[in-house]
C-alpha atoms as an extended CHARMM CRD file, in Angstrom:
* protein
*
       252  EXT
         1         1  MET       CA             -0.8360000000        0.7630000000      -12.4280000000  PROA      1               0.0000000000
         2         2  THR       CA              2.1970000000       -1.4840000000      -12.7840000000  PROA      2               0.0000000000
         3         3  GLU       CA              2.7770000000       -4.6150000000      -14.8120000000  PROA      3               0.0000000000
         4         4  ALA       CA              4.8060000000       -6.4660000000      -12.2210000000  PROA      4               0.0000000000
         5         5  ASN       CA              5.8750000000       -6.0210000000       -8.6230000000  PROA      5               0.0000000000
         6         6  ARG       CA              9.2260000000       -6.6210000000       -6.9640000000  PROA      6               0.0000000000
         7         7  ASP       CA              8.6000000000      -10.3600000000       -6.7150000000  PROA      7               0.0000000000
         8         8  ASN       CA              8.3670000000      -10.6070000000      -10.5120000000  PROA      8               0.0000000000
         9         9  THR       CA              4.7000000000      -11.3970000000      -10.5270000000  PROA      9               0.0000000000
        10        10  THR       CA              2.1310000000      -10.0470000000      -12.9230000000  PROA      10              0.0000000000
        11        11  HSD       CA             -1.6010000000      -10.3000000000      -13.4250000000  PROA      11              0.0000000000
        12        12  PHE       CA             -3.4890000000      -13.0480000000      -15.1650000000  PROA      12              0.0000000000
        13        13  GLY       CA             -6.9510000000      -11.5880000000      -14.9840000000  PROA      13              0.0000000000
        14        14  PHE       CA             -7.4550000000      -10.8070000000      -11.3070000000  PROA      14              0.0000000000
        15        15  ARG       CA             -4.8990000000      -13.4020000000      -10.2000000000  PROA      15              0.0000000000
        16        16  ASP       CA             -1.2700000000      -12.6520000000       -9.4540000000  PROA      16              0.0000000000
        17        17  VAL       CA              1.0100000000      -15.1900000000      -11.1320000000  PROA      17              0.0000000000
        18        18  PRO       CA              4.7510000000      -15.4740000000      -11.6980000000  PROA      18              0.0000000000
        19        19  GLU       CA              5.7850000000      -13.5870000000      -14.8240000000  PROA      19              0.0000000000
        20        20  HSD       CA              7.1760000000      -16.7180000000      -16.4250000000  PROA      20              0.0000000000
        21        21  ASP       CA              3.7930000000      -18.4620000000      -16.0870000000  PROA      21              0.0000000000
        22        22  LYS       CA              1.6510000000      -15.8520000000      -17.8300000000  PROA      22              0.0000000000
        23        23  PRO       CA              2.6220000000      -16.6820000000      -21.4570000000  PROA      23              0.0000000000
        24        24  ARG       CA              1.6890000000      -20.3330000000      -20.8710000000  PROA      24              0.0000000000
        25        25  LEU       CA             -1.6220000000      -19.4360000000      -19.2400000000  PROA      25              0.0000000000
        26        26  VAL       CA             -2.5350000000      -17.0020000000      -22.0020000000  PROA      26              0.0000000000
        27        27  ALA       CA             -1.5710000000      -19.5910000000      -24.6180000000  PROA      27              0.0000000000
        28        28  GLU       CA             -3.9280000000      -22.1040000000      -23.0040000000  PROA      28              0.0000000000
        29        29  VAL       CA             -6.7730000000      -19.5700000000      -23.1650000000  PROA      29              0.0000000000
        30        30  PHE       CA             -6.3350000000      -18.9010000000      -26.8660000000  PROA      30              0.0000000000
        31        31  ARG       CA             -5.7960000000      -22.5260000000      -27.8340000000  PROA      31              0.0000000000
        32        32  SER       CA             -9.0820000000      -23.2350000000      -26.0900000000  PROA      32              0.0000000000
        33        33  VAL       CA            -11.0530000000      -20.4860000000      -27.8370000000  PROA      33              0.0000000000
        34        34  ALA       CA             -9.3840000000      -20.4950000000      -31.2800000000  PROA      34              0.0000000000
        35        35  ASP       CA            -12.1110000000      -22.4320000000      -33.1050000000  PROA      35              0.0000000000
        36        36  LYS       CA            -14.9080000000      -20.1600000000      -31.8390000000  PROA      36              0.0000000000
        37        37  TYR       CA            -12.8760000000      -16.9670000000      -31.6540000000  PROA      37              0.0000000000
        38        38  ASP       CA            -14.4710000000      -15.1080000000      -34.5660000000  PROA      38              0.0000000000
        39        39  LEU       CA            -18.0100000000      -16.1650000000      -33.7460000000  PROA      39              0.0000000000
        40        40  MET       CA            -17.5320000000      -15.0530000000      -30.1500000000  PROA      40              0.0000000000
        41        41  ASN       CA            -16.1570000000      -11.6690000000      -31.2650000000  PROA      41              0.0000000000
        42        42  ASP       CA            -19.3180000000      -11.0820000000      -33.2650000000  PROA      42              0.0000000000
        43        43  LEU       CA            -21.6020000000      -12.1960000000      -30.4550000000  PROA      43              0.0000000000
        44        44  MET       CA            -19.8390000000      -10.3450000000      -27.6420000000  PROA      44              0.0000000000
        45        45  SER       CA            -19.5730000000       -7.0210000000      -29.4840000000  PROA      45              0.0000000000
        46        46  PHE       CA            -22.7940000000       -7.3540000000      -31.5120000000  PROA      46              0.0000000000
        47        47  GLY       CA            -20.5470000000       -7.1220000000      -34.5800000000  PROA      47              0.0000000000
        48        48  VAL       CA            -19.2400000000       -3.6770000000      -33.6620000000  PROA      48              0.0000000000
        49        49  HSD       CA            -15.6520000000       -4.9620000000      -33.4920000000  PROA      49              0.0000000000
        50        50  ARG       CA            -15.6270000000       -4.7720000000      -37.2930000000  PROA      50              0.0000000000
        51        51  ALA       CA            -16.2360000000       -1.0090000000      -37.1920000000  PROA      51              0.0000000000
        52        52  TRP       CA            -13.5600000000       -0.5600000000      -34.5380000000  PROA      52              0.0000000000
        53        53  LYS       CA            -11.0110000000       -2.3390000000      -36.7100000000  PROA      53              0.0000000000
        54        54  GLU       CA            -12.0480000000       -0.4140000000      -39.8140000000  PROA      54              0.0000000000
        55        55  PHE       CA            -11.5720000000        2.8680000000      -37.9560000000  PROA      55              0.0000000000
        56        56  ALA       CA             -8.1100000000        1.8300000000      -36.7550000000  PROA      56              0.0000000000
        57        57  VAL       CA             -6.9710000000        0.8320000000      -40.2400000000  PROA      57              0.0000000000
        58        58  GLY       CA             -8.2670000000        4.1650000000      -41.5110000000  PROA      58              0.0000000000
        59        59  LEU       CA             -5.6910000000        5.8790000000      -39.2920000000  PROA      59              0.0000000000
        60        60  SER       CA             -2.8080000000        3.7910000000      -40.6150000000  PROA      60              0.0000000000
        61        61  GLY       CA             -1.8560000000        5.8670000000      -43.6440000000  PROA      61              0.0000000000
        62        62  ILE       CA             -0.9860000000        2.6430000000      -45.4440000000  PROA      62              0.0000000000
        63        63  ARG       CA             -0.5240000000        2.7830000000      -49.2100000000  PROA      63              0.0000000000
        64        64  THR       CA              0.4120000000        0.4070000000      -52.0140000000  PROA      64              0.0000000000
        65        65  GLY       CA              3.8980000000       -1.0200000000      -51.5440000000  PROA      65              0.0000000000
        66        66  HSD       CA              4.1390000000       -0.3930000000      -47.8020000000  PROA      66              0.0000000000
        67        67  HSD       CA              5.3710000000       -2.9140000000      -45.2460000000  PROA      67              0.0000000000
        68        68  VAL       CA              3.1230000000       -3.5300000000      -42.2270000000  PROA      68              0.0000000000
        69        69  LEU       CA              3.5920000000       -5.5760000000      -39.0760000000  PROA      69              0.0000000000
        70        70  ASP       CA              0.4400000000       -6.8710000000      -37.3870000000  PROA      70              0.0000000000
        71        71  VAL       CA              1.3860000000       -7.9810000000      -33.8600000000  PROA      71              0.0000000000
        72        72  ALA       CA             -0.8130000000      -10.4400000000      -31.9490000000  PROA      72              0.0000000000
        73        73  ALA       CA             -2.7400000000      -10.7660000000      -35.2060000000  PROA      73              0.0000000000
        74        74  GLY       CA             -5.0130000000      -13.5460000000      -33.9800000000  PROA      74              0.0000000000
        75        75  SER       CA             -7.4010000000      -14.6940000000      -36.6700000000  PROA      75              0.0000000000
        76        76  GLY       CA             -6.2000000000      -12.0220000000      -39.0760000000  PROA      76              0.0000000000
        77        77  ASP       CA             -8.8910000000       -9.3350000000      -39.2990000000  PROA      77              0.0000000000
        78        78  LEU       CA             -6.4080000000       -6.4500000000      -39.3800000000  PROA      78              0.0000000000
        79        79  THR       CA             -3.9360000000       -8.4210000000      -41.4880000000  PROA      79              0.0000000000
        80        80  ARG       CA             -6.6290000000       -8.9380000000      -44.1240000000  PROA      80              0.0000000000
        81        81  LYS       CA             -7.4120000000       -5.2200000000      -44.2970000000  PROA      81              0.0000000000
        82        82  PHE       CA             -3.7450000000       -4.2440000000      -44.5080000000  PROA      82              0.0000000000
        83        83  ALA       CA             -3.0200000000       -6.8560000000      -47.1880000000  PROA      83              0.0000000000
        84        84  ARG       CA             -5.6410000000       -5.3220000000      -49.4500000000  PROA      84              0.0000000000
        85        85  LEU       CA             -4.1770000000       -1.8510000000      -48.9150000000  PROA      85              0.0000000000
        86        86  VAL       CA             -0.5100000000       -2.7010000000      -49.5790000000  PROA      86              0.0000000000
        87        87  GLY       CA             -1.2850000000       -4.6960000000      -52.7350000000  PROA      87              0.0000000000
        88        88  SER       CA              0.9640000000       -7.1670000000      -54.4800000000  PROA      88              0.0000000000
        89        89  SER       CA              4.0110000000       -4.8920000000      -54.1960000000  PROA      89              0.0000000000
        90        90  GLY       CA              3.6840000000       -4.5500000000      -50.4310000000  PROA      90              0.0000000000
        91        91  LEU       CA              4.0010000000       -6.9480000000      -47.5070000000  PROA      91              0.0000000000
        92        92  VAL       CA              2.1120000000       -7.6290000000      -44.3020000000  PROA      92              0.0000000000
        93        93  VAL       CA              3.8360000000       -9.6790000000      -41.6070000000  PROA      93              0.0000000000
        94        94  SER       CA              1.2420000000      -11.3380000000      -39.3930000000  PROA      94              0.0000000000
        95        95  THR       CA              2.5970000000      -12.4420000000      -36.0280000000  PROA      95              0.0000000000
        96        96  ASP       CA              1.1770000000      -14.1290000000      -32.9730000000  PROA      96              0.0000000000
        97        97  ILE       CA              2.8070000000      -15.8970000000      -30.0630000000  PROA      97              0.0000000000
        98        98  ASN       CA              0.0600000000      -18.5190000000      -30.1580000000  PROA      98              0.0000000000
        99        99  ASP       CA              0.3930000000      -21.1820000000      -32.8440000000  PROA      99              0.0000000000
       100       100  ALA       CA             -3.3190000000      -22.0760000000      -32.8530000000  PROA      100             0.0000000000
       101       101  MET       CA             -4.3760000000      -18.4870000000      -33.5090000000  PROA      101             0.0000000000
       102       102  LEU       CA             -1.6840000000      -17.9570000000      -36.1360000000  PROA      102             0.0000000000
       103       103  HSD       CA             -2.7690000000      -21.0990000000      -38.0080000000  PROA      103             0.0000000000
       104       104  ARG       CA             -6.3930000000      -20.0180000000      -37.8320000000  PROA      104             0.0000000000
       105       105  GLY       CA             -5.5140000000      -16.6470000000      -39.3050000000  PROA      105             0.0000000000
       106       106  ARG       CA             -3.5430000000      -18.2470000000      -42.1220000000  PROA      106             0.0000000000
       107       107  ARG       CA             -6.4460000000      -20.5570000000      -43.0030000000  PROA      107             0.0000000000
       108       108  ARG       CA             -9.0100000000      -17.7640000000      -42.9620000000  PROA      108             0.0000000000
       109       109  LEU       CA             -6.9870000000      -15.4710000000      -45.2010000000  PROA      109             0.0000000000
       110       110  ALA       CA             -6.1280000000      -18.2780000000      -47.6040000000  PROA      110             0.0000000000
       111       111  ASP       CA             -9.8360000000      -19.0780000000      -47.8620000000  PROA      111             0.0000000000
       112       112  ASP       CA            -10.4010000000      -15.4160000000      -48.7490000000  PROA      112             0.0000000000
       113       113  GLY       CA             -7.7870000000      -15.6110000000      -51.4960000000  PROA      113             0.0000000000
       114       114  ILE       CA             -5.2410000000      -13.4750000000      -49.6560000000  PROA      114             0.0000000000
       115       115  VAL       CA             -1.9090000000      -15.0760000000      -50.4590000000  PROA      115             0.0000000000
       116       116  GLY       CA              1.4300000000      -13.8560000000      -51.7360000000  PROA      116             0.0000000000
       117       117  ASN       CA              1.7550000000      -10.6100000000      -49.7920000000  PROA      117             0.0000000000
       118       118  VAL       CA              1.3360000000      -11.9460000000      -46.2420000000  PROA      118             0.0000000000
       119       119  LEU       CA              4.0840000000      -13.6040000000      -44.2170000000  PROA      119             0.0000000000
       120       120  TYR       CA              3.1890000000      -15.5020000000      -41.0250000000  PROA      120             0.0000000000
       121       121  VAL       CA              5.6590000000      -15.5320000000      -38.1480000000  PROA      121             0.0000000000
       122       122  GLN       CA              5.2030000000      -16.9620000000      -34.6730000000  PROA      122             0.0000000000
       123       123  ALA       CA              6.7270000000      -14.2800000000      -32.4790000000  PROA      123             0.0000000000
       124       124  ASP       CA              6.6460000000      -12.7820000000      -29.0060000000  PROA      124             0.0000000000
       125       125  ALA       CA              5.5820000000       -9.1200000000      -28.9600000000  PROA      125             0.0000000000
       126       126  GLU       CA              8.2820000000       -8.4320000000      -26.3890000000  PROA      126             0.0000000000
       127       127  ARG       CA             11.0340000000       -9.7220000000      -28.6900000000  PROA      127             0.0000000000
       128       128  LEU       CA             10.0190000000       -9.0040000000      -32.2520000000  PROA      128             0.0000000000
       129       129  PRO       CA             12.4870000000      -10.8200000000      -34.5380000000  PROA      129             0.0000000000
       130       130  PHE       CA             12.8420000000       -8.0550000000      -37.1230000000  PROA      130             0.0000000000
       131       131  ARG       CA             15.5630000000       -5.5870000000      -37.9520000000  PROA      131             0.0000000000
       132       132  ASP       CA             15.4450000000       -1.9880000000      -36.8020000000  PROA      132             0.0000000000
       133       133  ASN       CA             13.5270000000        0.6210000000      -38.8150000000  PROA      133             0.0000000000
       134       134  CYS       CA             11.6830000000       -1.9620000000      -40.8960000000  PROA      134             0.0000000000
       135       135  PHE       CA              7.9460000000       -1.2080000000      -41.0940000000  PROA      135             0.0000000000
       136       136  HSD       CA              5.8180000000        1.7160000000      -42.2210000000  PROA      136             0.0000000000
       137       137  CYS       CA              3.1200000000        0.7730000000      -39.7230000000  PROA      137             0.0000000000
       138       138  ILE       CA              2.8790000000       -1.5850000000      -36.7520000000  PROA      138             0.0000000000
       139       139  SER       CA             -0.4780000000       -2.5600000000      -35.2950000000  PROA      139             0.0000000000
       140       140  ILE       CA             -1.6390000000       -4.5850000000      -32.3350000000  PROA      140             0.0000000000
       141       141  GLY       CA             -5.3690000000       -5.1920000000      -32.0310000000  PROA      141             0.0000000000
       142       142  PHE       CA             -6.8250000000       -6.4640000000      -28.7530000000  PROA      142             0.0000000000
       143       143  GLY       CA             -3.5550000000       -8.1500000000      -27.8700000000  PROA      143             0.0000000000
       144       144  LEU       CA             -1.5640000000       -5.7680000000      -25.7030000000  PROA      144             0.0000000000
       145       145  ARG       CA             -3.4310000000       -6.6890000000      -22.5200000000  PROA      145             0.0000000000
       146       146  ASN       CA             -2.2420000000      -10.2930000000      -22.9100000000  PROA      146             0.0000000000
       147       147  VAL       CA              1.4330000000       -9.2910000000      -23.0230000000  PROA      147             0.0000000000
       148       148  THR       CA              3.3820000000       -9.8410000000      -19.8100000000  PROA      148             0.0000000000
       149       149  ARG       CA              5.6910000000       -6.8090000000      -20.1090000000  PROA      149             0.0000000000
       150       150  GLN       CA              3.7560000000       -4.2470000000      -22.0700000000  PROA      150             0.0000000000
       151       151  GLN       CA              6.4270000000       -1.5600000000      -21.8700000000  PROA      151             0.0000000000
       152       152  THR       CA              8.9750000000       -3.9740000000      -23.3290000000  PROA      152             0.0000000000
       153       153  ALA       CA              6.6050000000       -4.7840000000      -26.1920000000  PROA      153             0.0000000000
       154       154  LEU       CA              6.0730000000       -1.0890000000      -26.9500000000  PROA      154             0.0000000000
       155       155  GLN       CA              9.8310000000       -0.5830000000      -27.0800000000  PROA      155             0.0000000000
       156       156  SER       CA             10.2070000000       -3.5590000000      -29.4180000000  PROA      156             0.0000000000
       157       157  MET       CA              7.5310000000       -2.1000000000      -31.6810000000  PROA      157             0.0000000000
       158       158  TYR       CA              9.2320000000        1.2910000000      -31.6740000000  PROA      158             0.0000000000
       159       159  ARG       CA             12.5740000000       -0.2650000000      -32.6210000000  PROA      159             0.0000000000
       160       160  SER       CA             11.0450000000       -2.1330000000      -35.5610000000  PROA      160             0.0000000000
       161       161  LEU       CA              9.1980000000        0.9200000000      -36.9020000000  PROA      161             0.0000000000
       162       162  ARG       CA             10.9180000000        3.0200000000      -39.5470000000  PROA      162             0.0000000000
       163       163  PRO       CA             11.2760000000        6.7900000000      -39.1020000000  PROA      163             0.0000000000
       164       164  GLY       CA              8.0930000000        8.4680000000      -40.2670000000  PROA      164             0.0000000000
       165       165  GLY       CA              6.0690000000        5.3630000000      -39.4330000000  PROA      165             0.0000000000
       166       166  ARG       CA              3.2360000000        5.0070000000      -36.9910000000  PROA      166             0.0000000000
       167       167  ALA       CA              2.0490000000        2.4840000000      -34.4110000000  PROA      167             0.0000000000
       168       168  LEU       CA             -1.6330000000        1.7000000000      -33.8650000000  PROA      168             0.0000000000
       169       169  ILE       CA             -2.8760000000        0.1050000000      -30.6580000000  PROA      169             0.0000000000
       170       170  LEU       CA             -6.5100000000       -0.9660000000      -30.6900000000  PROA      170             0.0000000000
       171       171  GLU       CA             -7.5280000000       -2.1600000000      -27.2570000000  PROA      171             0.0000000000
       172       172  PHE       CA            -10.3530000000       -2.3290000000      -24.7690000000  PROA      172             0.0000000000
       173       173  SER       CA            -10.2130000000        0.6490000000      -22.4680000000  PROA      173             0.0000000000
       174       174  TYR       CA            -12.2970000000        2.5700000000      -19.9220000000  PROA      174             0.0000000000
       175       175  PRO       CA            -15.7530000000        4.0240000000      -20.6260000000  PROA      175             0.0000000000
       176       176  THR       CA            -15.8620000000        7.7610000000      -20.0650000000  PROA      176             0.0000000000
       177       177  SER       CA            -19.4500000000        7.7690000000      -18.7080000000  PROA      177             0.0000000000
       178       178  LYS       CA            -20.2530000000        6.4240000000      -15.2460000000  PROA      178             0.0000000000
       179       179  VAL       CA            -23.6040000000        5.1490000000      -16.4780000000  PROA      179             0.0000000000
       180       180  LEU       CA            -21.9980000000        3.3230000000      -19.4000000000  PROA      180             0.0000000000
       181       181  ARG       CA            -19.3020000000        1.9700000000      -17.0830000000  PROA      181             0.0000000000
       182       182  ARG       CA            -21.9060000000        0.4250000000      -14.7610000000  PROA      182             0.0000000000
       183       183  PHE       CA            -23.8080000000       -1.1210000000      -17.6500000000  PROA      183             0.0000000000
       184       184  TYR       CA            -20.5510000000       -2.4040000000      -19.1640000000  PROA      184             0.0000000000
       185       185  ASP       CA            -19.5060000000       -4.0220000000      -15.8860000000  PROA      185             0.0000000000
       186       186  VAL       CA            -22.8350000000       -5.8220000000      -15.5290000000  PROA      186             0.0000000000
       187       187  TYR       CA            -22.7090000000       -7.0340000000      -19.1320000000  PROA      187             0.0000000000
       188       188  SER       CA            -19.0490000000       -8.0400000000      -18.9640000000  PROA      188             0.0000000000
       189       189  PHE       CA            -19.0560000000       -9.9800000000      -15.7240000000  PROA      189             0.0000000000
       190       190  ASN       CA            -22.5230000000      -11.5210000000      -15.9150000000  PROA      190             0.0000000000
       191       191  VAL       CA            -23.2130000000      -12.0620000000      -19.6110000000  PROA      191             0.0000000000
       192       192  LEU       CA            -19.9300000000      -12.5740000000      -21.4780000000  PROA      192             0.0000000000
       193       193  PRO       CA            -18.6660000000      -15.5940000000      -19.4930000000  PROA      193             0.0000000000
       194       194  GLN       CA            -22.0710000000      -17.2540000000      -19.9440000000  PROA      194             0.0000000000
       195       195  ILE       CA            -21.9100000000      -16.6820000000      -23.7040000000  PROA      195             0.0000000000
       196       196  GLY       CA            -18.4820000000      -18.3030000000      -23.5980000000  PROA      196             0.0000000000
       197       197  ARG       CA            -19.8960000000      -21.2740000000      -21.7120000000  PROA      197             0.0000000000
       198       198  LEU       CA            -22.8230000000      -21.7530000000      -24.0650000000  PROA      198             0.0000000000
       199       199  VAL       CA            -21.1080000000      -21.1050000000      -27.4060000000  PROA      199             0.0000000000
       200       200  ALA       CA            -17.4640000000      -22.0260000000      -26.8820000000  PROA      200             0.0000000000
       201       201  GLY       CA            -17.9000000000      -24.4320000000      -23.9890000000  PROA      201             0.0000000000
       202       202  ASP       CA            -15.3700000000      -22.4100000000      -22.0220000000  PROA      202             0.0000000000
       203       203  LYS       CA            -16.5850000000      -20.0120000000      -19.3540000000  PROA      203             0.0000000000
       204       204  GLY       CA            -13.1890000000      -19.7010000000      -17.6670000000  PROA      204             0.0000000000
       205       205  SER       CA            -11.3370000000      -18.3220000000      -20.6760000000  PROA      205             0.0000000000
       206       206  TYR       CA            -13.9010000000      -15.5810000000      -21.1870000000  PROA      206             0.0000000000
       207       207  GLN       CA            -13.8680000000      -14.7750000000      -17.4900000000  PROA      207             0.0000000000
       208       208  TYR       CA            -10.1260000000      -14.1940000000      -17.9050000000  PROA      208             0.0000000000
       209       209  LEU       CA            -10.7030000000      -11.9890000000      -20.9540000000  PROA      209             0.0000000000
       210       210  VAL       CA            -13.1520000000       -9.8200000000      -18.9920000000  PROA      210             0.0000000000
       211       211  GLU       CA            -10.7750000000       -9.5340000000      -16.0600000000  PROA      211             0.0000000000
       212       212  SER       CA             -7.7850000000       -8.7740000000      -18.2990000000  PROA      212             0.0000000000
       213       213  ILE       CA             -9.6350000000       -5.7640000000      -19.7120000000  PROA      213             0.0000000000
       214       214  ARG       CA            -10.0070000000       -4.3360000000      -16.2050000000  PROA      214             0.0000000000
       215       215  LYS       CA             -6.2570000000       -4.6750000000      -15.6250000000  PROA      215             0.0000000000
       216       216  GLN       CA             -5.4070000000       -2.7670000000      -18.8060000000  PROA      216             0.0000000000
       217       217  PRO       CA             -3.8860000000        0.7250000000      -18.4200000000  PROA      217             0.0000000000
       218       218  THR       CA             -6.2420000000        3.6500000000      -18.8310000000  PROA      218             0.0000000000
       219       219  GLN       CA             -6.1940000000        5.7410000000      -21.9930000000  PROA      219             0.0000000000
       220       220  ALA       CA             -3.9130000000        8.3300000000      -20.3710000000  PROA      220             0.0000000000
       221       221  GLU       CA             -1.6340000000        5.6760000000      -18.8660000000  PROA      221             0.0000000000
       222       222  LEU       CA             -1.1560000000        3.9070000000      -22.1910000000  PROA      222             0.0000000000
       223       223  LYS       CA             -0.4420000000        7.2300000000      -23.8890000000  PROA      223             0.0000000000
       224       224  SER       CA              2.2800000000        7.8650000000      -21.3150000000  PROA      224             0.0000000000
       225       225  MET       CA              3.7070000000        4.3660000000      -21.8020000000  PROA      225             0.0000000000
       226       226  MET       CA              3.9570000000        4.9260000000      -25.5540000000  PROA      226             0.0000000000
       227       227  GLU       CA              5.7570000000        8.2230000000      -24.9850000000  PROA      227             0.0000000000
       228       228  THR       CA              8.1710000000        6.5030000000      -22.6170000000  PROA      228             0.0000000000
       229       229  ALA       CA              8.8950000000        3.9410000000      -25.3630000000  PROA      229             0.0000000000
       230       230  GLY       CA              9.8780000000        6.8030000000      -27.6800000000  PROA      230             0.0000000000
       231       231  PHE       CA              6.7310000000        7.4960000000      -29.6630000000  PROA      231             0.0000000000
       232       232  GLU       CA              5.8750000000       11.1060000000      -30.4090000000  PROA      232             0.0000000000
       233       233  ASN       CA              2.6390000000       12.9710000000      -31.1310000000  PROA      233             0.0000000000
       234       234  VAL       CA              0.7830000000       10.2250000000      -29.2780000000  PROA      234             0.0000000000
       235       235  ASN       CA             -2.9840000000       10.5770000000      -29.2990000000  PROA      235             0.0000000000
       236       236  TYR       CA             -5.9990000000        8.3580000000      -28.8280000000  PROA      236             0.0000000000
       237       237  HSD       CA             -9.5610000000        8.1010000000      -30.0440000000  PROA      237             0.0000000000
       238       238  ASN       CA            -12.2990000000        6.7330000000      -27.8010000000  PROA      238             0.0000000000
       239       239  LEU       CA            -14.7510000000        4.4470000000      -29.5910000000  PROA      239             0.0000000000
       240       240  SER       CA            -18.1390000000        3.3440000000      -28.2890000000  PROA      240             0.0000000000
       241       241  GLY       CA            -17.8600000000        5.7250000000      -25.3610000000  PROA      241             0.0000000000
       242       242  GLY       CA            -14.3810000000        4.5740000000      -24.4010000000  PROA      242             0.0000000000
       243       243  ILE       CA            -15.1390000000        0.8560000000      -24.2510000000  PROA      243             0.0000000000
       244       244  VAL       CA            -12.4100000000        0.6820000000      -26.8840000000  PROA      244             0.0000000000
       245       245  ALA       CA             -9.6630000000        3.1510000000      -27.7300000000  PROA      245             0.0000000000
       246       246  VAL       CA             -7.2500000000        3.4780000000      -30.6230000000  PROA      246             0.0000000000
       247       247  HSD       CA             -3.8700000000        4.9140000000      -29.6750000000  PROA      247             0.0000000000
       248       248  ILE       CA             -1.5860000000        6.2230000000      -32.4180000000  PROA      248             0.0000000000
       249       249  GLY       CA              2.0420000000        7.2560000000      -32.0690000000  PROA      249             0.0000000000
       250       250  TYR       CA              4.8040000000        8.1680000000      -34.5040000000  PROA      250             0.0000000000
       251       251  LYS       CA              8.5250000000        7.5670000000      -34.8230000000  PROA      251             0.0000000000
       252       252  PHE       CA             10.4420000000       10.5560000000      -36.1630000000  PROA      252             0.0000000000
């Protein structure tokens, strides 16, 4: 599975588009869904996304005083969890390429009283604007599939991670059971876009989200991509039968 072919095209869901168009198209999706994003996450996953995120954070090894980078942070679920772990002496940098999602995350965390140890930066995952060897942990939750050049983003994450640090990638993946895979396909393609139409008034954006999951590298492929970027001791944990996987890799 490749991210782009010789003509510099990439996938936007099941469509092939010029690479330079994908960031704009993805931005339009998330500006459209920003206001209903959290409600839709709860509805689509039956609330299980909260357990997935809790499991991922549990692998982070984050302690008081650490510095964490949350890439493609969206509405801030992982940022919130990290902020509570690092405490007032630590720092979480919450980034997203999409201004609407970044602003939503800032508002949500401020409403929860999380201020002072979180910095918000609009940034492209492929070109993280941070110095080398900076963070104890770098996470990206359900955002890698929206990145145009995923290998470039992994390399940018590796560069920004300090030696001894770890990267966590929480992303939709591939169910390990054929029966679960068939059920998941029926639910994804027939139910999720209709929920998007009824709740968010936007069937098309959720059709894209379903299709983007199917274009995501498999568990083994993503593991290999992380190793190519320089990460060592790369492993992954399948959650909910492989519907979601958490990949973890280290920089030594």
